[in-house]
BARO-84145 format. One line per 10 residues: number of its first residue (from 1); their letters; for each residue x, y, z of C-alpha. Coordinates in steps of 0.5 Angstrom, whole numbers, plus 500, padded with zeros to 3 digits. Layout:
N
NUM> A> X,Y,Z | ...
% end
This chain:
869
1> MNLVTCHIAD> 378,535,842 | 370,532,840 | 372,523,838 | 366,519,836 | 368,511,836 | 362,507,833 | 363,499,834 | 356,496,831 | 357,490,835 | 359,483,832
11> VDRQSSITGS> 354,478,836 | 350,472,834 | 343,471,835 | 344,468,842 | 347,476,844 | 355,472,845 | 360,476,842 | 364,473,836 | 367,478,834 | 375,479,836
21> GVQSFLWCSS> 375,485,841 | 381,488,838 | 383,495,837 | 386,497,830 | 389,504,829 | 392,508,823 | 397,513,824 | 392,518,827 | 389,516,834 | 385,520,839
31> IYILVGIRCC> 378,521,843 | 373,516,843 | 366,517,842 | 365,508,842 | 358,506,838 | 356,499,839 | 351,497,835 | 346,491,834 | 339,491,830 | 334,488,834
41> AVDPGANSLP> 328,487,836 | 327,486,843 | 325,488,850 | 329,494,851 | 330,493,858 | 335,487,856 | 342,486,859 | 348,489,857 | 353,483,853 | 358,481,856
51> GWRFPRCFTF> 365,482,853 | 363,486,849 | 369,489,843 | 371,495,840 | 375,494,834 | 376,500,831 | 377,508,831 | 373,517,827 | 377,526,827 | 375,533,826
61> VNQRSTVRAR> 380,539,826 | 376,546,829 | 382,550,829 | 380,555,834 | 384,561,837 | 390,557,841 | 384,552,843 | 384,545,838 | 378,540,837 | 378,534,834
71> SMMRGSSCEG> 373,528,833 | 374,520,832 | 369,515,829 | 371,507,829 | 367,501,831 | 363,496,826 | 357,494,823 | 350,492,825 | 347,486,826 | 338,486,823
81> KNLGPCSGPN> 332,484,826 | 325,484,824 | 327,489,820 | 321,493,815 | 314,494,817 | 311,488,821 | 306,487,817 | 302,490,810 | 303,490,804 | 310,493,805
91> RQRDLCTFCT> 312,487,809 | 317,483,805 | 320,477,806 | 326,476,802 | 330,483,803 | 337,484,800 | 339,489,806 | 345,494,808 | 348,498,813 | 350,506,811
101> ISLDQEEVFR> 353,511,817 | 353,518,815 | 355,524,818 | 349,529,817 | 347,528,808 | 353,525,806 | 355,517,807 | 362,515,809 | 361,508,810 | 357,502,808
111> TKVFDKSLSP> 356,494,808 | 356,490,803 | 349,487,802 | 346,482,805 | 342,477,801 | 335,474,804 | 334,476,810 | 330,480,816 | 335,479,821 | 342,481,817
121> FYGEDFYFEI> 349,480,820 | 352,486,817 | 359,486,822 | 363,490,819 | 369,495,822 | 369,501,821 | 374,507,822 | 375,514,820 | 377,521,821 | 371,526,821
131> PRPFQCLSFY> 375,533,817 | 369,537,818 | 363,539,823 | 357,536,824 | 350,536,826 | 347,528,826 | 351,521,826 | 345,517,823 | 345,509,821 | 341,507,816
141> VFAKGVFQRD> 338,501,813 | 337,500,806 | 333,494,802 | 338,493,795 | 334,495,789 | 334,491,782 | 331,494,777 | 330,502,781 | 334,505,786 | 334,502,794
151> LPVGKVSIRK> 330,503,799 | 330,505,805 | 327,502,811 | 329,505,817 | 334,510,821 | 337,512,828 | 340,519,828 | 343,523,833 | 345,530,834 | 352,531,836
161> EELCKFSGKE> 349,535,842 | 345,529,844 | 351,523,844 | 353,524,850 | 347,522,854 | 348,515,851 | 356,515,854 | 359,509,856 | 351,505,857 | 347,501,852
171> HWFGLQPVDP> 340,503,848 | 335,501,844 | 334,505,838 | 328,503,833 | 329,505,827 | 326,511,824 | 321,512,817 | 326,516,813 | 322,522,811 | 325,527,805
181> NSEVQGKVHL> 323,532,809 | 326,531,815 | 334,530,811 | 336,536,813 | 343,540,814 | 347,546,814 | 345,552,818 | 343,560,815 | 344,567,817 | 339,572,818
191> EMRLNELIIE> 338,579,821 | 331,582,823 | 330,589,824 | 324,593,826 | 323,600,824 | 317,605,825 | 316,609,819 | 312,616,818 | 308,616,812 | 305,621,808
201> NGSMCQQLLV> 299,624,812 | 304,624,818 | 302,617,821 | 306,612,824 | 307,604,821 | 311,599,824 | 316,594,818 | 320,589,819 | 327,588,815 | 329,581,814
211> RIIECQGLPL> 336,580,812 | 338,573,809 | 345,574,809 | 348,567,808 | 348,559,809 | 353,554,811 | 354,547,809 | 348,545,805 | 348,537,803 | 349,536,796
221> ISGQNCDPYA> 344,534,791 | 346,528,787 | 353,528,788 | 353,535,786 | 353,542,790 | 346,544,790 | 343,550,786 | 340,554,792 | 335,559,793 | 330,561,800
231> TVSLVGPARS> 323,562,802 | 322,568,807 | 315,569,810 | 312,572,815 | 307,567,818 | 301,570,823 | 294,567,825 | 291,570,819 | 296,571,815 | 302,568,811
241> DQKKTKVKKK> 306,573,806 | 312,570,802 | 318,572,799 | 324,569,796 | 331,570,793 | 335,569,787 | 337,562,786 | 346,562,787 | 349,556,782 | 353,551,785
251> TSDPQFEETF> 354,552,791 | 353,549,798 | 355,556,801 | 351,561,798 | 352,569,800 | 345,572,800 | 346,578,802 | 338,580,801 | 333,584,805 | 325,583,805
261> NFEVTRPNSY> 320,588,807 | 314,586,811 | 308,591,813 | 307,588,820 | 302,594,824 | 298,599,820 | 297,607,820 | 294,609,825 | 288,614,822 | 287,609,819
271> TKKSNFQVEE> 279,606,822 | 276,601,817 | 280,595,816 | 277,593,809 | 282,600,808 | 288,596,809 | 289,590,807 | 294,588,814 | 289,587,820 | 290,589,826
281> EDIEKLEIKV> 294,584,829 | 299,582,836 | 306,583,833 | 308,578,839 | 304,573,835 | 308,573,829 | 314,569,826 | 319,569,820 | 320,562,817 | 326,561,813
291> DLWNNGNLAQ> 326,555,807 | 332,552,803 | 331,549,796 | 334,546,791 | 332,549,785 | 330,542,781 | 329,547,774 | 325,541,770 | 325,537,776 | 321,538,783
301> DVFLGETRVS> 325,542,787 | 328,540,793 | 327,542,801 | 333,543,805 | 331,545,811 | 327,550,815 | 329,556,821 | 323,559,825 | 324,565,828 | 319,569,833
311> VKILRNDHIH> 318,576,832 | 317,578,839 | 325,576,839 | 326,584,838 | 321,586,844 | 327,588,848 | 333,589,841 | 330,592,835 | 336,589,832 | 337,582,832
321> RAWYLLQPKG> 342,578,828 | 344,570,829 | 346,563,826 | 341,558,825 | 341,550,825 | 336,548,818 | 331,544,822 | 327,539,819 | 321,541,816 | 315,540,821
331> NGKSKTDDLG> 321,538,827 | 321,532,823 | 315,528,827 | 311,523,822 | 308,516,824 | 312,511,827 | 312,504,824 | 315,498,827 | 321,497,823 | 325,495,827
341> SLRLNVTYTE> 331,497,832 | 339,499,833 | 343,497,839 | 347,502,840 | 353,503,845 | 355,510,845 | 361,514,849 | 363,521,847 | 368,526,851 | 370,532,848
351> DNVLPSACYT> 377,535,849 | 380,541,847 | 387,541,845 | 392,547,848 | 398,551,846 | 404,546,847 | 407,550,853 | 401,548,857 | 403,540,857 | 410,541,858
361> PLRTLLLKSP> 410,539,866 | 405,533,864 | 408,531,858 | 415,531,862 | 413,527,869 | 410,521,864 | 416,522,860 | 421,520,866 | 417,514,868 | 422,509,866
371> DIKPISASAA> 427,511,870 | 423,512,876 | 424,506,881 | 420,503,883 | 417,502,876 | 409,502,879 | 411,509,882 | 412,512,875 | 406,517,872 | 405,512,866
381> HILGDICRER> 404,507,872 | 400,510,876 | 395,512,870 | 395,504,868 | 394,503,875 | 387,507,876 | 385,506,869 | 385,500,869 | 377,498,867 | 378,503,861
391> YEAVLPVVRL> 381,499,855 | 383,506,852 | 387,508,858 | 394,505,855 | 394,508,848 | 397,516,849 | 401,513,853 | 403,508,849 | 404,513,843 | 407,519,847
401> LLHHSRLVPF> 413,514,849 | 413,511,842 | 414,519,839 | 420,521,843 | 423,513,844 | 422,511,851 | 417,506,849 | 422,500,850 | 425,502,857 | 418,503,859
411> VSAITVLELE> 415,496,856 | 422,493,859 | 421,496,866 | 414,494,867 | 415,487,864 | 420,486,869 | 414,487,874 | 410,483,871 | 415,477,872 | 416,477,879
421> NTQEANTIFR> 409,477,880 | 409,470,875 | 410,463,878 | 410,458,874 | 413,459,866 | 407,456,862 | 402,462,864 | 408,467,862 | 404,474,859 | 397,470,858
431> GNSLATRCID> 393,476,862 | 390,483,861 | 396,487,865 | 399,493,863 | 405,490,860 | 401,485,855 | 397,491,853 | 402,497,852 | 406,492,847 | 398,490,844
441> DMMKIVGRSY> 397,497,842 | 405,498,840 | 404,492,835 | 397,495,832 | 401,502,831 | 407,500,829 | 405,493,825 | 400,495,820 | 404,494,814 | 408,487,817
451> LTVTLKPVLD> 401,485,818 | 399,487,810 | 406,484,807 | 405,478,811 | 398,476,811 | 395,479,806 | 396,474,799 | 394,469,804 | 387,471,806 | 385,474,799
461> EICDSNKTCE> 387,467,797 | 383,463,802 | 377,468,802 | 376,468,795 | 377,461,794 | 371,459,799 | 373,452,800 | 370,448,806 | 374,447,812 | 368,445,817
471> IDPIKLKEGD> 371,439,821 | 366,439,827 | 361,433,825 | 355,437,830 | 356,443,824 | 357,439,818 | 352,440,812 | 350,436,808 | 353,432,802 | 361,435,807
481> NVEVNKENLQ> 366,430,806 | 370,431,813 | 376,428,810 | 376,433,804 | 375,439,809 | 380,436,813 | 385,437,808 | 383,443,806 | 385,446,813 | 391,443,814
491> GYVQKVFSSI> 392,446,807 | 390,453,809 | 394,453,816 | 400,450,813 | 400,456,808 | 399,461,814 | 404,457,819 | 409,459,813 | 407,466,811 | 408,468,818
501> TQSSSSCPPL> 415,464,819 | 418,466,813 | 416,473,814 | 421,474,819 | 425,480,816 | 419,485,815 | 418,484,824 | 419,493,825 | 425,494,828 | 422,497,834
511> MCDVFRSLRH> 417,490,835 | 423,486,835 | 427,491,840 | 421,488,845 | 421,482,842 | 429,481,844 | 428,484,851 | 422,480,852 | 427,474,851 | 432,477,855
521> MASKRFPDDP> 428,478,861 | 423,471,860 | 430,467,861 | 432,471,866 | 426,470,871 | 425,462,868 | 432,460,867 | 431,452,868 | 426,453,862 | 429,452,856
531> HVQYSAVSSF> 422,453,851 | 420,459,855 | 424,465,851 | 420,462,845 | 413,462,849 | 415,469,851 | 415,472,844 | 409,467,842 | 404,469,847 | 405,476,843
541> VFLRFFAVAV> 407,474,836 | 402,469,834 | 396,468,840 | 395,477,840 | 398,479,833 | 397,474,827 | 391,469,830 | 387,476,832 | 388,479,825 | 387,472,822
551> LSPHTFQLRP> 381,472,826 | 378,479,824 | 382,481,817 | 377,487,816 | 379,490,822 | 387,490,820 | 384,492,814 | 387,486,811 | 379,485,807 | 375,490,806
561> HHPDLEVSRT> 369,488,808 | 366,482,814 | 367,475,811 | 361,472,810 | 359,466,816 | 363,460,812 | 368,464,810 | 368,467,818 | 368,460,820 | 373,458,815
571> LTLISKTIQT> 378,463,819 | 375,462,825 | 379,454,826 | 385,458,824 | 387,462,827 | 385,457,834 | 389,452,830 | 395,458,829 | 394,461,836 | 395,452,838
581> LGSWGSLSKN> 401,452,834 | 403,459,836 | 403,456,843 | 410,452,846 | 407,448,851 | 401,446,846 | 407,443,841 | 406,436,843 | 408,431,838 | 401,427,838
591> KLVCMNVSYQ> 397,434,837 | 401,434,831 | 401,428,828 | 393,428,829 | 392,434,824 | 397,430,819 | 403,435,820 | 411,434,821 | 414,436,828 | 420,437,826
601> PLQHAYQSSL> 420,442,820 | 415,446,824 | 420,446,830 | 425,448,827 | 421,454,823 | 418,456,830 | 424,457,833 | 427,461,827 | 422,466,827 | 422,467,834
611> VYISRSTFKL> 430,467,834 | 429,472,828 | 424,477,831 | 426,478,837 | 435,479,834 | 439,484,835 | 436,490,830 | 443,493,829 | 446,486,826 | 441,484,822
621> TVPISRDYLF> 435,489,818 | 432,487,811 | 429,492,807 | 423,490,805 | 422,490,797 | 417,488,796 | 410,493,794 | 404,493,799 | 397,497,798 | 396,503,801
631> CFREIQKRAQ> 388,504,798 | 385,503,792 | 377,507,791 | 374,509,786 | 374,516,784 | 373,522,780 | 378,524,776 | 379,531,772 | 382,530,766 | 390,533,766
641> GRKRIGKRNF> 391,540,762 | 384,541,760 | 383,549,760 | 376,549,762 | 371,547,767 | 365,542,765 | 362,536,767 | 365,532,762 | 372,533,764 | 372,529,770
651> KKRWLRVTNR> 370,520,769 | 371,515,773 | 377,511,776 | 380,507,780 | 385,510,783 | 390,506,787 | 397,509,792 | 403,503,795 | 408,505,797 | 413,505,790
661> ELSYHKHRGK> 406,508,786 | 400,512,784 | 397,510,779 | 390,510,776 | 385,505,772 | 380,505,768 | 377,498,772 | 379,496,778 | 385,489,776 | 386,493,769
671> EALCIIPVKN> 393,496,767 | 394,503,769 | 392,508,765 | 398,512,768 | 403,511,774 | 407,518,778 | 412,514,782 | 411,517,789 | 419,520,790 | 415,525,784
681> IRAVEKLYES> 410,528,789 | 412,534,791 | 405,536,795 | 398,533,796 | 393,538,798 | 386,540,799 | 383,545,793 | 378,550,795 | 371,548,793 | 369,554,788
691> AFNRKNMFQV> 375,551,784 | 370,546,780 | 364,547,783 | 366,540,787 | 366,538,794 | 372,533,798 | 377,535,792 | 385,535,793 | 390,535,788 | 397,532,787
701> LHSEKPLYVQ> 402,536,785 | 408,532,782 | 414,533,776 | 408,534,771 | 401,537,771 | 397,537,777 | 393,531,778 | 386,533,780 | 381,528,784 | 374,528,787
711> AGNCVEASEW> 373,524,793 | 367,520,795 | 366,524,802 | 370,528,806 | 372,522,810 | 375,519,804 | 377,526,802 | 382,526,808 | 384,520,808 | 386,520,800
721> VEVLSQVSRC> 391,526,803 | 394,524,809 | 396,517,806 | 400,520,801 | 402,526,804 | 405,519,808 | 408,515,803 | 411,522,800 | 413,525,807 | 421,525,806
731> NPDRLGTFHP> 421,526,799 | 427,531,798 | 423,536,792 | 416,537,796 | 414,544,795 | 413,550,800 | 407,553,797 | 401,551,792 | 394,554,788 | 387,552,793
741> SAHVAGAWLC> 384,553,787 | 385,552,778 | 388,555,772 | 382,556,769 | 382,561,763 | 389,564,763 | 388,565,770 | 389,562,777 | 382,563,781 | 386,564,787
751> CRSLSDNQPG> 390,570,786 | 389,572,780 | 396,571,777 | 396,569,769 | 402,565,769 | 400,557,770 | 408,556,773 | 407,562,778 | 409,559,785 | 404,557,790
761> CKPCTPTLLA> 399,563,794 | 399,559,800 | 404,555,804 | 403,548,804 | 400,543,809 | 407,542,814 | 409,535,814 | 412,533,820 | 417,527,820 | 415,523,825
771> NLQLDIDCDR> 418,515,828 | 416,510,824 | 413,516,820 | 407,516,824 | 403,523,825 | 403,522,833 | 401,530,834 | 404,529,842 | 399,535,845 | 394,532,843
781> ETERIFSLLT> 396,525,847 | 397,528,852 | 391,532,852 | 387,525,853 | 392,522,858 | 389,530,862 | 382,528,861 | 382,520,863 | 386,523,869 | 382,527,871
791> SSYSKLQKME> 376,522,870 | 379,518,875 | 380,524,881 | 377,520,885 | 381,514,884 | 388,519,885 | 386,521,891 | 384,513,893 | 392,511,891 | 394,518,896
801> DACASIAVYQ> 390,516,902 | 393,509,901 | 400,511,901 | 400,515,907 | 396,509,910 | 401,504,908 | 407,510,910 | 404,511,917 | 402,504,919 | 408,500,916
811> GPPREQDDYS> 403,495,913 | 396,494,910 | 391,498,912 | 384,497,915 | 381,500,907 | 385,493,904 | 379,493,900 | 379,499,897 | 387,499,896 | 388,493,892
821> LFTIQDPKET> 387,494,887 | 393,499,887 | 400,497,885 | 404,500,891 | 411,497,892 | 415,505,895 | 408,508,898 | 413,515,899 | 416,515,892 | 408,513,890
831> FHTVQQITHI> 405,519,894 | 410,524,891 | 408,523,884 | 401,522,886 | 402,529,889 | 405,532,882 | 400,529,878 | 395,532,882 | 398,539,882 | 399,539,875
841> LEELQREHDT> 392,537,873 | 390,544,877 | 395,548,873 | 392,545,866 | 384,546,868 | 386,552,870 | 389,553,863 | 382,550,860 | 378,554,864 | 382,561,862
851> RSGTAQYGSQ> 381,559,855 | 376,555,852 | 371,559,853 | 363,558,850 | 362,561,844 | 356,565,844 | 350,562,843 | 348,565,836 | 354,565,833 | 358,561,827
861> ENPIVGKTS> 361,556,832 | 354,555,837 | 348,557,832 | 341,556,835 | 338,550,834 | 330,550,833 | 326,556,834 | 326,562,839 | 323,567,841
% end
């Protein structure tokens, strides 16, 4: 599994962290490539930023026999400094810039425009899965054009195979110029053969045959498939012969199947070079150069990439056949200017998911964790113990236990252990323990729709009205009235607090179960404190859930972009106030009087909401009757019912999906042109590129004509298919088969069937019903746990030694400093579990060694990079 997680960090001008540090996960979550980014032009040797956080998660799926590979990216956008050339006529003082992220040449994320600053703070989060292979991850900075196209300022490009070099460390990357000749992607399949020919007079000469077979993954040109052709050149010290293929129309994966002949030596019978046009030369100095171009017709042809292969590769074998990655022209070298820099923190891991049976022992051991006594001797607790510095270690355990309905008993058990070590009621659940981390991750997985229903309307109002709420005298601007600002802040706080306390009926049942358990255990631990039952729940609901979402709404998909500085300050003040109100020990009458807030109504609303969300779910369950929005984006929609393929059949529309309906609109916010009830959706599947000669197409099959949609990029296409599949997965009339192409000119392009009512020729993608409508891949989560345990194997051995030492000496060993981080209540039971884990890791590693072979260099899965000889 490959996962790329990107964080372009929220950093202020003094290198202090201003972001919330919150991780947010959608239905699918996996290995992590964390990219923390900040644009800056300072000393590369600067110290690491304290408290760096990576708020969000990207997943590519590659099915290879019995081993699966996946990748994901998450993060946030960047802050820039000293952008653009430092001097000269190109220096601009008032750049309006934005940042984009691209997989190869396909843009998959864009920040909003930051006005008139050479040191902009973008600070936007992103989360997306990678649905296809990629060669390069690139970050571009653009200057926004008013009357002309946007101008590139610079870029940072990291090849996929180089991401691991920067794993877990912060690096400064200078922005490089954006050169059209370096913007390449795709690969080409070549065959070379050296033949000896006998000519008419019996003499021998050598002939080089170059067969260009096909290309894959060429970029889109102006959003459409390109019209590619290739030039094949034999290049040497004294010659350059070039030949050209035919142009292939509207395809990113052209099939050329053309062969070209080049004479490389003259017949032996000739003694004068003038009698033969090819000079005597050293064959090993020759090379084949293949250039890919897009045919521009009346416009200039666009360079798509090149590869070079030395002819001497044939010295040991007369036939060479391989895949090559396309390279920039001239290896992409160009003159560099000081364009500013980006600060990146990248962590890249690669996991291969084995067949499910391979994970049965480890999965079984983990699922038994809630039943182990003491809980500190369980496999799940041991993982949290040895990986406590790794914030991502808890998530796969939470997802695995959640899927198998084992999370609540596990959380209850580790909560009891934490409460035993808590001495004062007013410090309950304030630390970053295994229990608090598990509950945090559970709330972010389960409570996404709860946040949307509760906070999105009021946060939209706050961000759109943009009233000033600054009450700090030092930060007040000229003309600000502190009393008016205080009234604005009080009004916003009361609206947010009321939304929270009145939303208890929307709280997911699983969260209610956990909160009910927390109330019971906290009251049992501190029976003399009548308020601890409230503070135990509010420490999660208010402090770790709602207050954090208010601070960073973009992180939880409650807002499309990071708010500007003034709105961000308002949200910070509201969040801090909500934290104060949510802390029972801070709810003093004096504080509330200072805020002009009535004490008694607030106390009643506070207690009632906490009691309700920690209720017994089988007694009170109130269904959510309102709609909540999942996705709303601009797309290209094909006119329904059209029989011909044509550009005019596609129009820009805004596609909107809620929990109840799918609709498309001519403009955002306008009336729907068409509404499809979610209950009528029968399948959502991707389309072949050849269906309409367009990439990133998917179809929504319902009771009427299919709806064909082109998404903005591969990531958006996968997200649309995912969300539509999720909301319709329980529909009773879902199809078992579908057509992956279109019905055009009286026949299906995929199977050539004539009837448009013909059943599909390909099975639909299976949709498994999961708890809470979460698509959890248990094998994938277990593989992630295996990787975490393997990377912390030395600590696992130390824990085993600690258990043995404690059991033998009946007390703390001399090496107490080495063992003090471990929680060992029962050394014999813990020792037994550690031995089980070690044995399972060894067996799984053998399975990986047996099954996960590296593809041959030069194959389609592992193409050759750079010039070969």
